[in-house]
N, C-alpha and C positions, 0 to 999 in steps of 0.2 A: 832496938831493931836497926839494922844497917840499911842504907838507901838501896832501894830496888828489891828488898827481901819481902816476900809475902808474909804478912803477920796472921797468926790465928785470929779469926774474926768470929765473934759471937753473932747471933742472928741480928744483924743490923739492917735488915731489909725493910723494917717497919718503923714508924714513928707514931706516937700517940698524940692526938689533938687535945685541945683544952676541953672538948666535949666527950672525951673518952672514946673517940673513933680511931681505930687503928688504920693507918694509911701507909701504903707502900712508899718508899723513898724514891722510887722511879715508877712512873705511870705511863701507860700507853695512850698517846694522843691520836684522835681519829679525824682531825680536820682534813678536808680535801681528798678523802679516800674514795668518795663517790661509790661506784658499783663494786669496788674492791673491799668495801668496809667489812662486810660479813666475813669474808675469807681471811682478811688480815687480823681482825679481832680474834677470831678463832685461833689463828696461828700464834698470835701474841700470848693468849692464855695458855695454849698447849706448850708454848716455849718456856713459860714460867712467870709471865707478868700476872700480877694480882691486883692491878688498878687500871681502870679505863676512864678516860675523859672524853666527853662529847658535848653536844649542845643541841637544843631544839631550834635549829637554824638551818633550814634546808639549803640556803645559799652556799654554805661551806661544810655542812655535815650531813651525812646520811644516817640519822639517828635510828631509823628502822633497821638499816643494815647492821648497825652496831648491835641492836637487839637480837638480830638473827645470829650473829656470830657468838654472842653470849649464850644463847639458847643451845647452840651446837656444842659448846665447850663445857657448860655447867651440867653437872650430873652427880652421880654417886662419888666419883673421884674428886670432883671440884664443886662443893656446895656453894650456893649463892652467897652465904655468909662469909666465905673466904675471899670474895672479890669486892674491892672498894670501887664503887660506881658513882661517878659524879657527872652531872649535866648542867646546862646553863639556861637561864631565862634571858633571851635576847630582845632588847627593846625594838620597837618598830623600825627605827632608823637603821638598824643592822640587818634587817630582813630583806629578802627579795620581795618587792611589792606584789608580785604575781603568785607568791607562795608563802604566805604568812600562816604559821600554824595556830593562830588564834584570831579572834575578832579584833582588828586594829582600832575599831571605833568603840570598843568596850572600855569601861573604867580600868585603870591600871591594875587594880586588885583582881579584876576578872581576867585580864590578860595573863597574869601570873598563874592563876588557878587553871585556866584553859591550857596554857603551855605545860604546866606540871602534869595534867591528866594526859596530854598527848605524849609526854615523855614516858610516863608509866606504860602506856600502850606500846609505844615504839620499842622500849627496852625490855618489855615482857617481865616486869617486876612489880611488886606492890609497895616498894619503898625505895628511896634514894639515900645513899650514904652522904652525898653532898649536893647542894643546889647553889649555883653561883650566879650572881648578877653579872651578865656578860660585860657590861660597862656602866659606869654611873651616867645619870642623865645630866643635861646641861644645868638644870635647876635642882638644887638639893632637895626641895620639897617633893619632887617627883621620885628621886632616888629613895627618899624615906618612905614614900607611899608604897613603892614596890617592896622595899625591905619589910614593911609591916605585913604585907601579904605573904612574903616568904616566912616571916616569923610565925604566922598562923599555921602554915604547912608544917613547920617544925613542931609547934605545940600539939598539933593533931597527930603527930607520929609518922607522917609521911616522909619526912626528911630528917636525917640525923644531925646534920650540921649545915651551916650557911657560909657563903663566901662572896667575894667580889673580885672581878677581873678587870684588867686594863684601867687601873686606878693609879695614876702616876703623880698625883699631887698629894703630898703628905697632909695638907690642910683638909682636903676632902675626906681622906681616910680618917683623920682625927674627928671630924664632925660626924661622920657616919658611926664611928665607934662610940662617940659620946651620946648620940641619940638612940642607938640600937638597944632594944631590950634583950634580944638574943644577939650577943656580940659575934662579929665575924670570926670564924675559926680559921679561914683560909683567905689569902690574897694570891691571885694568879696573874703575873705580869710577864711581858716580854723582857728577856734578860739581855740588855744590850748597853753599849757605851753611851748612847745618846742621853740616857737617864742616869748616868753614873752608876749603873747597875743597882739602882734603887737603894743606895746605902742608907739614906735617912729613913726610908720606908721600912727597910729590913730591921733597922735598929728599933724603930717603934714597935714592929711586930714582935721582936724578941722580948721587949718589956711587957707586952700585953698578952703573950701566949698565942699569937696568931702565926700560923704556919705559912711560909712563903713558898709558892710554887713558881718555877721558872718555865716559860715556853720560848721557843725560837732560840734555845740555848746554844745549839751548834750553828744554825743557819746565820744567826746575827753576829757570830764571832769567828769568821775565817782567819783573821789576823792573829787572834789568840791561838787558834789551833795550829797555825803555821809558825809560831814563834820558836826559834831555835832552842831556847831553854826548855820549853815544854816538850819538844821533840826529843831532846837529850834525856829528859826525865822519863818519858814514855818508853824509850829504847831500853833504859835501865831496868824497867819493869817488864819488858816484853809485851807492852800494851800499846794501844793506839792513843794519840793525843785526845781524841774524843772520850775515851774511857777515863783518862786522867782528869779531864775537866769535870765529867760527871761525878767521879769519885770525890774530888775536892769539894764540890758543891754539896753532895750528900753529907760529907763530914762537917759542913757548916749548918746542917739541918735544913738545907734547901731541898725541897721535893722537886725532882726534875721530870719534865714531860719529854718524851721522845716519840716521834711519829714515823720512825723508819718503816719502810716497806720491805726491807731485806731480812730474811730469816737469819742470815749470818750476823747482821748487825744487832738483831734482837738478842741473840745469845751473848754477843759482846757487851751489850748494855747491861744485861743481867749479871754478867761476870764481874762487874766492878766491886762487888762485895767480897771477892776472893782475896783482896789485898787492902792495905790501909796505908795512907800517906802519913809521913812523919810531920810534926809541927813545922820543921824547917822546909819541907817540901810544900806544905800548904802555904807557907809564906811566899814561896816562889810564885805560886798561882795567884796569890793575893796581889803581889807586886805587878804581875802582868795585867790584871784587871784594873788596878789603879792607874797604870800608865795608859791603858786603852781608854779609860774614862776621861782622862785629861785631854787626850787627843780628840775624843768624840764630842766634846762640849764646845 
């Protein structure tokens, strides 16, 4: 394949987790959508997205609005089984004190159960494809207590796989993995230079079969997107720098979240599978990330 030439691509839009759950390589994120959540989720699904990420955290997510959008789009042409749906259990410290979706005085296991039930009601579904711990606790024993409650939900069939988010210390992920009976299938982290793009964590995940999901992928990387080398490569493909970055990451088996509110950008994000970068072109992107990481630390 010559540079800039679109390659015939098999159906590379999906990746399989260690638990046999089929996950889209690009997922629609619903944070900060507020009253627009229903309309944007419906638009995303009708545009071709087949994965939705949300959280039972009214401070930053309108989970009921996400459920409304899902209900509007799901039907005979799009069965529920064809949509990967994941939400999060958010600890008390991440909640709005005036709008916590569970009893903050209850035991941690009860908080998880109550949040899970609220998510099922909000999302109008009887199961979740993924349930993610929104962030580890300060104490590992509390993280493990919540994980045990999530494992119970998995064993009861209400959740197909589990994950953790905002976990930037490899040692903490290693401890959770070592203690977990149901191993994390997913880690979802902010993808930015300050953490060196989680290279150590991603290496651990590759060895253990954990899928890495990136959020803030575009917002946190304006210098990468403005780099002349990326702009030149994007022009060669007739694509945007954002499309090139997303395509590079999906070729590294990173699942990307995008929260665009633009119908045009939704279609552009989904069109990244119409071409494939060569190994040499991927190295160009990898070099840009390495340099950015060195500057960011």
